[in-house]
C-alpha positions as CSV (number, residue, x, y, z in Angstrom):
1,M,12.2,7.9,27.8
2,E,11.3,4.1,28.1
3,T,9.3,5.0,31.2
4,N,7.3,7.6,29.9
5,K,6.2,4.7,26.9
6,I,5.4,2.5,29.9
7,A,3.6,5.4,31.8
8,S,1.5,6.1,28.4
9,Y,0.4,2.5,28.0
10,A,-0.5,2.0,31.7
11,K,-3.8,3.6,30.8
12,Y,-5.0,0.9,28.7
13,E,-4.5,-1.8,31.7
14,R,-7.3,-2.9,33.8
15,E,-6.9,-3.7,37.6
16,N,-6.7,-7.4,36.7
17,G,-3.8,-7.0,34.3
18,I,-5.7,-7.3,31.0
19,H,-5.2,-4.7,28.3
20,F,-8.0,-3.0,26.4
21,V,-7.8,-1.1,23.0
22,P,-10.2,1.8,22.8
23,I,-12.7,1.6,20.3
24,W,-11.9,4.3,18.2
25,R,-8.4,2.6,17.6
26,I,-9.9,-0.3,16.4
27,V,-12.1,1.5,14.0
28,G,-9.4,3.3,12.7
29,F,-7.0,0.5,11.8
30,S,-9.9,-1.5,10.4
31,G,-10.8,1.8,8.3
32,A,-7.1,2.1,7.1
33,N,-7.0,-1.5,6.2
34,M,-10.1,-1.6,4.4
35,G,-8.9,1.2,2.3
36,V,-6.1,-0.5,1.4
37,N,-7.8,-3.6,0.4
38,L,-9.9,-1.7,-1.8
39,Y,-6.9,-0.3,-3.5
40,M,-5.7,-3.9,-4.0
41,G,-9.2,-4.7,-5.6
42,L,-7.8,-2.5,-8.5
43,T,-5.5,-5.3,-9.2
44,M,-8.3,-7.6,-10.0
45,I,-9.3,-5.7,-13.1
46,M,-5.6,-4.6,-14.0
47,S,-5.0,-7.5,-16.8
48,F,-8.4,-6.2,-18.6
49,Y,-7.1,-3.0,-18.6
50,L,-3.8,-4.0,-19.8
51,N,-5.3,-5.9,-22.6
52,G,-7.7,-3.5,-23.2
53,Y,-6.3,0.0,-23.1
54,V,-2.6,-0.3,-22.5
55,G,-2.3,-2.7,-25.3
56,L,-0.1,-5.4,-23.8
57,G,-0.4,-8.8,-25.2
58,V,-2.8,-11.4,-23.5
59,F,-0.2,-13.5,-22.4
60,L,1.8,-10.7,-20.6
61,A,-1.1,-9.1,-19.2
62,S,-2.6,-12.4,-17.9
63,S,1.0,-13.1,-16.0
64,F,1.5,-9.4,-15.0
65,S,-0.1,-10.0,-11.6
66,T,2.2,-12.8,-11.1
67,I,5.2,-10.8,-12.2
68,M,4.2,-7.9,-9.8
69,R,3.9,-10.4,-6.9
70,L,7.6,-11.1,-7.5
71,W,8.3,-7.3,-7.6
72,D,6.5,-7.2,-4.0
73,G,8.7,-10.1,-2.8
74,V,11.6,-7.8,-3.6
75,T,10.3,-4.6,-2.1
76,D,8.8,-6.1,1.2
77,P,12.2,-6.5,2.9
78,I,13.2,-3.2,1.7
79,V,10.1,-1.5,3.0
80,G,10.2,-3.5,6.3
81,F,13.8,-2.0,7.0
82,L,12.8,1.4,6.3
83,V,9.7,1.2,8.4
84,D,11.8,0.0,11.4
85,K,13.8,3.2,10.8
86,F,10.8,5.6,11.0
87,G,10.3,7.4,14.4
88,A,7.8,10.1,14.9
89,K,5.6,11.3,17.3
90,V,2.6,9.8,16.1
91,G,4.3,6.5,15.7
92,K,5.7,4.7,12.9
93,T,2.3,2.9,12.1
94,R,0.4,6.0,11.3
95,L,3.2,7.3,9.4
96,C,3.4,4.4,6.9
97,L,-0.1,4.1,6.7
98,V,-0.5,7.8,5.3
99,A,2.7,7.5,3.2
100,G,1.0,4.2,1.6
101,G,-2.3,6.1,1.5
102,V,-0.7,8.7,-0.6
103,I,1.3,6.7,-2.8
104,L,-1.6,4.4,-3.5
105,F,-3.8,7.5,-4.6
106,I,-1.2,9.2,-6.7
107,N,-0.1,5.9,-8.5
108,S,-3.6,4.5,-9.0
109,F,-4.5,7.9,-10.5
110,M,-1.8,7.7,-12.8
111,M,-2.4,4.0,-13.9
112,F,-6.2,4.1,-14.5
113,C,-6.7,8.0,-15.7
114,V,-3.5,9.2,-17.3
115,T,-2.4,6.2,-19.3
116,D,-5.0,5.8,-21.6
117,R,-4.5,9.2,-22.9
118,L,-0.7,8.8,-23.8
119,P,0.3,7.8,-27.4
120,E,-0.4,4.4,-28.2
121,G,2.7,2.0,-28.1
122,I,5.8,1.3,-25.9
123,T,5.1,4.7,-24.3
124,R,1.9,3.5,-22.5
125,Q,3.2,0.2,-21.4
126,V,6.2,1.5,-20.0
127,F,4.4,4.5,-18.2
128,F,1.9,2.0,-16.7
129,I,4.5,-0.9,-15.6
130,T,6.7,2.0,-13.9
131,F,3.5,3.3,-11.7
132,T,2.4,-0.2,-11.0
133,L,5.8,-1.0,-9.3
134,L,5.2,2.3,-7.5
135,F,1.8,1.2,-6.7
136,Y,3.1,-2.1,-5.0
137,I,5.6,0.0,-2.7
138,G,2.4,2.1,-1.6
139,Y,0.7,-1.1,-0.8
140,T,3.4,-2.6,0.9
141,F,3.6,0.6,2.9
142,G,0.0,0.6,3.7
143,V,-0.2,-2.6,5.2
144,C,2.9,-2.5,7.7
């Protein structure tokens, strides 16, 4: 099996021994990274949304990003361990990008389109925080 991997990468090596990457792979990787960064842009408006629509206090809403970055520090090693266990014919990076994109899409929809329709109070806050925790797991998968 190892020789098949080496043979499949040999087509990306020039005569002088320098490896190259086809332009479609560079564009694909950059496009996926751009999509993940656009989702991360949602976190810039998160404190305003928490204060205005969810009803969280100003102090908690403004420190929410810091709290979520601590959560991201907890999930990074766990997701890294899971990514190392992935193995697919299309490769683990592509599988992670797709999984991260799906998780980000679902959770951002739930956070910003469903939360304000829930009854006011603790239900809204717990709902938003739960889906934000999952959002950061999707972000971690998306940047693997």
